C-alpha positions as a Python dict, from the first residue, in 0.01 Angstrom:
ca = {
    (1, 'M'): (0, 0, 0),
    (2, 'G'): (246, 213, 206),
    (3, 'S'): (232, 157, 673),
    (4, 'G'): (125, 546, 648),
    (5, 'W'): (-136, 509, 429),
    (6, 'A'): (-276, 208, 550),
    (7, 'K'): (-301, 407, 913),
    (8, 'G'): (-520, 719, 736),
    (9, 'K'): (-755, 541, 546),
    (10, 'A'): (-921, 515, 836),
    (11, 'R'): (-965, 893, 864),
    (12, 'L'): (-1172, 824, 563),
    (13, 'S'): (-1475, 694, 687),
    (14, 'A'): (-1482, 969, 1015),
    (15, 'G'): (-1735, 1221, 1108),
    (16, 'L'): (-2076, 1359, 962),
    (17, 'V'): (-2084, 1413, 547),
    (18, 'L'): (-2433, 1661, 465),
    (19, 'P'): (-2506, 1731, 140),
    (20, 'L'): (-2279, 1952, -78),
    (21, 'S'): (-2573, 2140, -222),
    (22, 'L'): (-2561, 2194, 182),
    (23, 'G'): (-2284, 2356, 197),
    (24, 'A'): (-2345, 2671, 402),
    (25, 'F'): (-2413, 2473, 747),
    (26, 'S'): (-2243, 2124, 675),
    (27, 'A'): (-2014, 2221, 956),
    (28, 'M'): (-2338, 2248, 1215),
    (29, 'A'): (-2401, 2020, 1558),
    (30, 'A'): (-2678, 1797, 1286),
    (31, 'G'): (-2800, 1690, 1638),
    (32, 'D'): (-3114, 1484, 1506),
    (33, 'L'): (-3125, 1583, 1179),
    (34, 'P'): (-3121, 1266, 911),
    (35, 'D'): (-2900, 1167, 654),
    (36, 'L'): (-3100, 1410, 362),
    (37, 'S'): (-2791, 1309, 118),
    (38, 'H'): (-2994, 975, 20),
    (39, 'G'): (-3269, 931, -138),
    (40, 'K'): (-3641, 1148, -171),
    (41, 'W'): (-3748, 1398, 91),
    (42, 'V'): (-3990, 1678, 151),
    (43, 'L'): (-3866, 1923, 340),
    (44, 'C'): (-4118, 2201, 547),
    (45, 'F'): (-4021, 2489, 691),
    (46, 'L'): (-4311, 2611, 930),
    (47, 'V'): (-4382, 2833, 1233),
    (48, 'F'): (-4491, 2646, 1492),
    (49, 'P'): (-4774, 2719, 1659),
    (50, 'G'): (-4897, 3056, 1542),
    (51, 'C'): (-4914, 3016, 1189),
    (52, 'P'): (-5298, 2974, 1027),
    (53, 'A'): (-5094, 2815, 657),
    (54, 'C'): (-4827, 2643, 859),
    (55, 'E'): (-5113, 2469, 1017),
    (56, 'E'): (-5352, 2394, 704),
    (57, 'V'): (-5014, 2247, 464),
    (58, 'L'): (-4992, 2047, 786),
    (59, 'G'): (-5366, 1894, 731),
    (60, 'W'): (-5192, 1865, 370),
    (61, 'L'): (-4973, 1657, 474),
    (62, 'G'): (-5080, 1429, 654),
    (63, 'E'): (-5309, 1322, 371),
    (64, 'T'): (-5034, 1333, 132),
    (65, 'I'): (-4801, 1125, 262),
    (66, 'P'): (-5016, 814, 259),
    (67, 'A'): (-4996, 821, -129),
    (68, 'F'): (-4646, 815, -155),
    (69, 'P'): (-4476, 542, 106),
    (70, 'E'): (-4122, 661, -139),
    (71, 'L'): (-4047, 940, -55),
    (72, 'R'): (-3986, 1076, 333),
    (73, 'F'): (-4108, 1367, 502),
    (74, 'L'): (-3934, 1640, 697),
    (75, 'T'): (-4086, 1975, 912),
    (76, 'V'): (-3813, 2175, 982),
    (77, 'V'): (-3944, 2418, 1239),
    (78, 'L'): (-3698, 2768, 1394),
    (79, 'W'): (-3721, 2619, 1746),
    (80, 'G'): (-3838, 2300, 1933),
    (81, 'S'): (-3969, 2219, 2223),
    (82, 'E'): (-4165, 1867, 2365),
    (83, 'E'): (-4514, 2064, 2303),
    (84, 'V'): (-4412, 2102, 1952),
    (85, 'S'): (-4273, 1733, 1867),
    (86, 'A'): (-4574, 1566, 2042),
    (87, 'A'): (-4820, 1844, 1844),
    (88, 'L'): (-4586, 1784, 1470),
    (89, 'G'): (-4521, 1372, 1542),
    (90, 'R'): (-4917, 1268, 1621),
    (91, 'Q'): (-4874, 1206, 1224),
    (92, 'D'): (-4759, 912, 1130),
    (93, 'G'): (-4439, 916, 865),
    (94, 'L'): (-4339, 1276, 961),
    (95, 'G'): (-4017, 1339, 1088),
    (96, 'V'): (-3925, 1618, 1259),
    (97, 'F'): (-3643, 1913, 1303),
    (98, 'A'): (-3625, 2188, 1531),
    (99, 'D'): (-3323, 2444, 1343),
    (100, 'Q'): (-3290, 2608, 1681),
    (101, 'Q'): (-3031, 2841, 1495),
    (102, 'G'): (-3209, 2878, 1213),
    (103, 'F'): (-2822, 2693, 997),
    (104, 'L'): (-3107, 2510, 796),
    (105, 'A'): (-3330, 2735, 696),
    (106, 'A'): (-3096, 3041, 599),
    (107, 'G'): (-2908, 2744, 326),
    (108, 'F'): (-3163, 2717, 196),
    (109, 'Q'): (-3268, 3081, 180),
    (110, 'I'): (-3652, 3073, 356),
    (111, 'K'): (-3767, 3366, 341),
    (112, 'R'): (-4108, 3293, 501),
    (113, 'A'): (-4348, 2989, 631),
    (114, 'P'): (-4479, 2706, 484),
    (115, 'T'): (-4191, 2692, 267),
    (116, 'L'): (-4179, 2315, 95),
    (117, 'V'): (-3803, 2229, -80),
    (118, 'L'): (-3788, 1913, -215),
    (119, 'L'): (-3500, 1707, -243),
    (120, 'A'): (-3359, 1385, -411),
    (121, 'G'): (-2987, 1265, -364),
    (122, 'G'): (-2903, 1564, -161),
    (123, 'Q'): (-3029, 1772, -445),
    (124, 'P'): (-3287, 2023, -397),
    (125, 'V'): (-3497, 1924, -788),
    (126, 'E'): (-3788, 2225, -618),
    (127, 'R'): (-3911, 2426, -427),
    (128, 'L'): (-4279, 2515, -283),
    (129, 'D'): (-4299, 2903, -162),
    (130, 'W'): (-4648, 3016, -27),
    (131, 'P'): (-4945, 3102, -127),
    (132, 'F'): (-4980, 2768, -269),
    (133, 'S'): (-5191, 2490, -280),
    (134, 'Q'): (-5271, 2148, -168),
    (135, 'P'): (-5320, 2007, -552),
    (136, 'A'): (-4942, 2152, -576),
    (137, 'L'): (-4815, 2018, -293),
    (138, 'L'): (-4967, 1641, -433),
    (139, 'A'): (-4882, 1702, -776),
    (140, 'A'): (-4447, 1836, -661),
    (141, 'S'): (-4461, 1511, -489),
    (142, 'E'): (-4606, 1294, -801),
    (143, 'R'): (-4245, 1466, -971),
    (144, 'L'): (-4040, 1338, -691),
    (145, 'A'): (-4173, 1028, -631),
    (146, 'R'): (-4120, 986, -1046),
    (147, 'L'): (-3778, 1134, -1080),
    (148, 'E'): (-3487, 906, -1120),
    (149, 'V'): (-3176, 1033, -810),
    (150, 'K'): (-2843, 952, -1062),
    (151, 'R'): (-2557, 802, -814),
    (152, 'P'): (-2189, 865, -880),
    (153, 'Q'): (-2167, 472, -865),
    (154, 'D'): (-2270, 489, -1159),
    (155, 'L'): (-2034, 649, -1341),
    (156, 'V'): (-1821, 380, -1278),
    (157, 'G'): (-1725, 206, -1625),
    (158, 'L'): (-1797, 522, -1785),
    (159, 'P'): (-1509, 757, -1969),
    (160, 'P'): (-1553, 1053, -1645),
    (161, 'P'): (-1724, 1404, -1779),
    (162, 'G'): (-1587, 1669, -1810),
    (163, 'L'): (-1346, 1870, -1564),
    (164, 'A'): (-1214, 2178, -1567),
    (165, 'G'): (-1179, 2452, -1374),
    (166, 'T'): (-867, 2712, -1183),
    (167, 'G'): (-612, 2606, -970),
    (168, 'L'): (-439, 2765, -721),
    (169, 'T'): (-229, 2933, -933),
    (170, 'G'): (-462, 3097, -1171),
    (171, 'A'): (-426, 2838, -1448),
    (172, 'E'): (-632, 2658, -1568),
    (173, 'I'): (-653, 2331, -1521),
    (174, 'T'): (-865, 2041, -1736),
    (175, 'L'): (-863, 1683, -1655),
    (176, 'E'): (-729, 1512, -2017),
    (177, 'E'): (-439, 1699, -1873),
    (178, 'L'): (-377, 1469, -1547),
    (179, 'P'): (-139, 1242, -1580),
    (180, 'R'): (-344, 849, -1470),
    (181, 'P'): (-409, 739, -1230),
    (182, 'V'): (-581, 999, -1094),
    (183, 'L'): (-811, 1042, -768),
    (184, 'L'): (-1055, 1297, -726),
    (185, 'V'): (-1201, 1438, -442),
    (186, 'F'): (-1492, 1632, -449),
    (187, 'F'): (-1422, 1926, -149),
    (188, 'N'): (-1609, 2141, 64),
    (189, 'P'): (-1423, 2347, 272),
    (190, 'N'): (-1698, 2378, 500),
    (191, 'C'): (-1678, 2023, 544),
    (192, 'P'): (-1537, 1897, 855),
    (193, 'P'): (-1521, 1538, 733),
    (194, 'C'): (-1308, 1672, 383),
    (195, 'W'): (-1040, 1771, 625),
    (196, 'E'): (-1042, 1452, 776),
    (197, 'T'): (-972, 1276, 431),
    (198, 'L'): (-640, 1508, 423),
    (199, 'S'): (-381, 1305, 623),
    (200, 'A'): (-467, 1003, 501),
    (201, 'L'): (-490, 1115, 161),
    (202, 'E'): (-122, 1246, 235),
    (203, 'S'): (62, 896, 278),
    (204, 'R'): (-120, 796, -67),
    (205, 'P'): (104, 619, -352),
    (206, 'V'): (345, 787, -514),
    (207, 'E'): (170, 681, -833),
    (208, 'L'): (-126, 812, -802),
    (209, 'S'): (-231, 1129, -875),
    (210, 'L'): (-451, 1349, -648),
    (211, 'V'): (-704, 1649, -734),
    (212, 'L'): (-901, 1813, -503),
    (213, 'V'): (-1244, 1985, -701),
    (214, 'V'): (-1403, 2238, -523),
    (215, 'A'): (-1709, 2440, -580),
    (216, 'G'): (-1900, 2719, -468),
    (217, 'G'): (-1584, 2888, -365),
    (218, 'M'): (-1249, 2835, -93),
    (219, 'G'): (-1346, 3066, 127),
    (220, 'A'): (-1109, 3045, 408),
    (221, 'G'): (-989, 2725, 368),
    (222, 'R'): (-773, 2846, 93),
    (223, 'A'): (-453, 2879, 287),
    (224, 'R'): (-488, 2515, 423),
    (225, 'L'): (-567, 2396, 66),
    (226, 'E'): (-257, 2578, -82),
    (227, 'A'): (-27, 2439, 228),
    (228, 'F'): (-155, 2034, 131),
    (229, 'S'): (-120, 2101, -209),
    (230, 'E'): (287, 2295, -161),
    (231, 'R'): (357, 1939, 86),
    (232, 'T'): (171, 1690, -91),
    (233, 'G'): (179, 1776, -477),
    (234, 'A'): (-206, 1746, -486),
    (235, 'L'): (-402, 1996, -756),
    (236, 'V'): (-691, 2172, -639),
    (237, 'V'): (-890, 2281, -906),
    (238, 'S'): (-1216, 2537, -794),
    (239, 'V'): (-1533, 2438, -1052),
    (240, 'E'): (-1784, 2603, -1154),
    (241, 'P'): (-2142, 2408, -965),
    (242, 'Q'): (-2273, 2251, -1270),
    (243, 'V'): (-1951, 2025, -1281),
    (244, 'V'): (-2099, 1850, -950),
    (245, 'G'): (-2408, 1798, -1128),
    (246, 'A'): (-2259, 1619, -1395),
    (247, 'W'): (-2075, 1399, -1208),
    (248, 'H'): (-2358, 1324, -980),
    (249, 'V'): (-2236, 1419, -678),
    (250, 'R'): (-2434, 1480, -387),
    (251, 'R'): (-2264, 1484, -76),
    (252, 'T'): (-1865, 1553, 50),
    (253, 'P'): (-1614, 1412, 25),
    (254, 'T'): (-1712, 1202, -326),
    (255, 'F'): (-1433, 1022, -422),
    (256, 'F'): (-1377, 919, -849),
    (257, 'L'): (-1068, 698, -933),
    (258, 'V'): (-964, 742, -1289),
    (259, 'G'): (-776, 478, -1381),
    (260, 'G'): (-497, 443, -1684),
    (261, 'E'): (-726, 376, -2005),
    (262, 'G'): (-930, 623, -1906),
    (263, 'V'): (-1199, 524, -1753),
    (264, 'I'): (-1380, 530, -1387),
    (265, 'V'): (-1325, 241, -1226),
    (266, 'W'): (-1426, 326, -871),
    (267, 'A'): (-1660, 554, -679),
    (268, 'Q'): (-1732, 629, -340),
    (269, 'E'): (-1938, 888, -83),
    (270, 'G'): (-1823, 964, 232),
    (271, 'F'): (-1793, 701, 462),
    (272, 'G'): (-1628, 374, 425),
    (273, 'A'): (-1452, 528, 118),
    (274, 'G'): (-1110, 398, 270),
    (275, 'E'): (-1093, 29, 323),
    (276, 'Q'): (-1302, 61, -89),
    (277, 'L'): (-1011, 265, -233),
    (278, 'D'): (-759, 62, -118),
    (279, 'A'): (-868, -234, -260),
    (280, 'A'): (-960, -47, -591),
    (281, 'L'): (-571, 86, -591),
    (282, 'A'): (-457, -295, -516),
    (283, 'G'): (-662, -363, -820),
    (284, 'I'): (-404, -118, -1022),
    (285, 'F'): (-84, -101, -909),
    (286, 'G'): (-111, -479, -791),
    (287, 'Q'): (-134, -635, -409),
    (288, 'G'): (259, -516, -353),
    (289, 'E'): (376, -247, -157),
    (290, 'S'): (331, 140, -329),
    (291, 'S'): (604, 364, -252),
    (292, 'P'): (337, 653, 26),
    (293, 'R'): (490, 991, -118),
}
């Protein structure tokens, strides 16, 4: 590959990546927030102390956690202190995150406490708003434990799902009309690592088509995306949220490489994409150098 690509690919591994569904607050300082895009999570939003219902639900969680070792449990409180952390941390298997600025609560549109949000692979699959019962918590946890989590890598070797959306000019764009091979990057304008990828992708091989797939609107990032498209020839496509689900996208950026035969030959989420993409492209173009754009 060209030297510009080789230098830029390292940037594909930089930064914090949060789940795509959490895009409303993906630019926040994550602090001790764990990576919610992997595994199955039960998030418990509560106010502590001073909320009798929250304290009751904490007791229920203490009884639920041992029954579901495959699940991870996290309490989300609106403020943090050593006393709060100590009180909540007494329960084994129960993590604590202080949502001091309310980003997490706002992203999930939490209106009251306690509220439970169940995630699988970074995607909300169920929620319980108060009032709910302990049997309801147990039943929801059991459903989550049995749920199969779909990954982008599961699509490798298969024809790609449908993709149709609107380009920057308002014209409709479909995957079928794009030249191949094509690299699709599911992109969130509120995701700092997504912007980091652009400088690396700017020096991609000339034979490779590039499409940035944006769900939920471009917002304040539209001007930057327009400038990138004009400078590099990349397409920017705005799609409906259901497209994200069809492609099993759980976080941004997520990459898909569709080969000349119309089959997905490589998929990768977030960190570490640079070197793996380089190897996948070498398999398509051969080991020789390709001309960068």
